[in-house]
Structures are given as C-alpha cells and as structure tokens.
Legacy VTK file of the C-alpha trace (Angstrom):
# vtk DataFile Version 3.0
C-alpha trace
ASCII
DATASET POLYDATA
POINTS 109 float
20.637 131.509 69.780
20.198 132.176 73.619
18.916 135.441 74.805
20.478 136.846 78.575
17.080 138.885 79.742
18.828 140.531 82.677
21.868 141.973 82.696
23.266 145.276 84.325
26.034 146.099 81.672
25.806 150.090 82.932
27.631 148.932 85.921
31.078 150.434 86.173
32.309 147.112 86.694
31.514 146.666 83.001
33.672 150.074 82.250
37.175 148.762 80.986
35.853 145.678 79.190
32.076 146.248 78.041
32.821 145.083 74.612
34.639 142.043 75.561
32.275 140.984 77.542
29.825 141.594 74.945
31.656 140.172 72.388
32.110 136.899 74.687
28.482 136.716 74.921
28.051 136.374 71.375
30.846 133.970 70.689
29.006 131.964 73.245
26.293 131.749 71.359
24.144 134.374 73.240
22.704 136.519 70.493
20.907 139.359 72.205
21.241 140.521 75.977
18.782 142.624 77.829
20.438 145.544 80.049
18.339 146.595 82.859
17.989 150.491 84.508
17.615 150.481 88.134
17.247 154.790 88.039
17.155 157.466 85.745
20.963 157.447 85.286
21.598 153.738 84.600
18.487 153.693 82.330
20.194 156.143 80.229
23.127 154.125 79.916
21.391 151.184 79.440
19.831 153.208 76.258
23.083 154.777 74.724
24.282 150.917 74.762
21.500 149.765 73.064
22.181 152.529 70.172
25.836 151.220 69.914
26.015 147.457 70.180
22.963 146.106 67.455
22.937 142.757 69.794
21.672 144.925 73.120
18.642 145.628 74.359
17.664 148.214 77.134
15.191 147.928 79.811
13.857 151.440 81.269
13.431 150.874 85.276
13.013 152.459 89.065
14.714 149.611 91.189
12.197 149.294 94.114
14.844 150.776 96.638
14.934 153.623 94.182
11.177 153.825 94.374
11.187 157.150 96.421
11.967 158.744 93.197
8.719 157.859 91.641
7.140 158.260 94.601
8.246 162.319 94.150
7.206 162.561 90.653
3.897 161.040 91.637
3.644 163.527 94.390
4.083 166.710 91.951
1.840 165.793 89.776
-0.651 164.304 92.205
-0.825 160.968 91.055
-0.603 157.444 92.492
2.635 154.772 91.478
-0.115 152.780 90.003
-1.477 155.268 88.303
2.014 156.699 86.538
2.800 152.929 85.448
-0.418 153.092 83.929
0.297 156.535 82.065
4.329 155.066 81.027
2.661 151.908 79.851
0.312 153.743 77.373
3.149 155.909 76.593
5.433 153.340 75.668
2.812 151.456 73.859
1.796 154.745 71.535
5.692 155.457 70.864
7.125 151.789 70.650
3.890 149.949 69.642
5.067 147.273 72.598
3.619 146.827 75.804
5.592 147.501 79.003
5.458 145.094 81.718
5.079 146.564 84.939
5.314 144.868 88.514
5.298 145.940 92.138
7.287 144.265 94.221
6.315 143.772 98.275
9.966 145.018 99.602
8.410 148.304 100.141
5.516 146.862 102.345
LINES 1 110
109 0 1 2 3 4 5 6 7 8 9 10 11 12 13 14 15 16 17 18 19 20 21 22 23 24 25 26 27 28 29 30 31 32 33 34 35 36 37 38 39 40 41 42 43 44 45 46 47 48 49 50 51 52 53 54 55 56 57 58 59 60 61 62 63 64 65 66 67 68 69 70 71 72 73 74 75 76 77 78 79 80 81 82 83 84 85 86 87 88 89 90 91 92 93 94 95 96 97 98 99 100 101 102 103 104 105 106 107 108
C-alpha cells in the first residue's frame, strides 16, 4: 500500500470529480491520502474530507504566502509566531495525542 503524503484535494479543480480521484487512488494501491490545507478555509475543507472519506487524512496549515494571517493572530495575542506554533503543537498533542510538526520556510526572509 502507498500513502500520498501531500495532496490538495480541497482545490476547486477537484470539485467535479473528487470522488473519482479518490477512487482512482485507491484502485492504484494508494491506501491513504493526506490532504493539506494552506489557509483556514482550505484546512476546514481538508477536515471535512477526512470526515467523509476514511482513506483521507487532513493537515491543517498556513502556507508561507498566507503567513500574514498568523502574524495578525500572533500580534493580537501579543505572541511571536514561534510561540503560536508551540502552543498549537501542545494543544494538538493534548487533543489528538499526536505530535504536530511545524516548520518555517525561508521565503519570508
């Protein structure tokens, strides 16, 4: 069994045939697909898909191009992005019993 570790099944290009795309993946021995959100909206769609399709798992994320959203949240709370990531990681560990992997791209430097 294969695992697709980085898909964007939430994108509108899949709206008309998402079911078929997932079925083709399963038929090709791709047993699990991880669909990755890049902002709040796409992350919520990823979660919805994971609830609908047993073979789909969601990653909630904010793409570096959308980091201004995270910076606004951090600014409102008086935190740095690193502190937000730490708190998010701790909350994810507590809620789901799983580690949350955070990383930082150099694209904003």
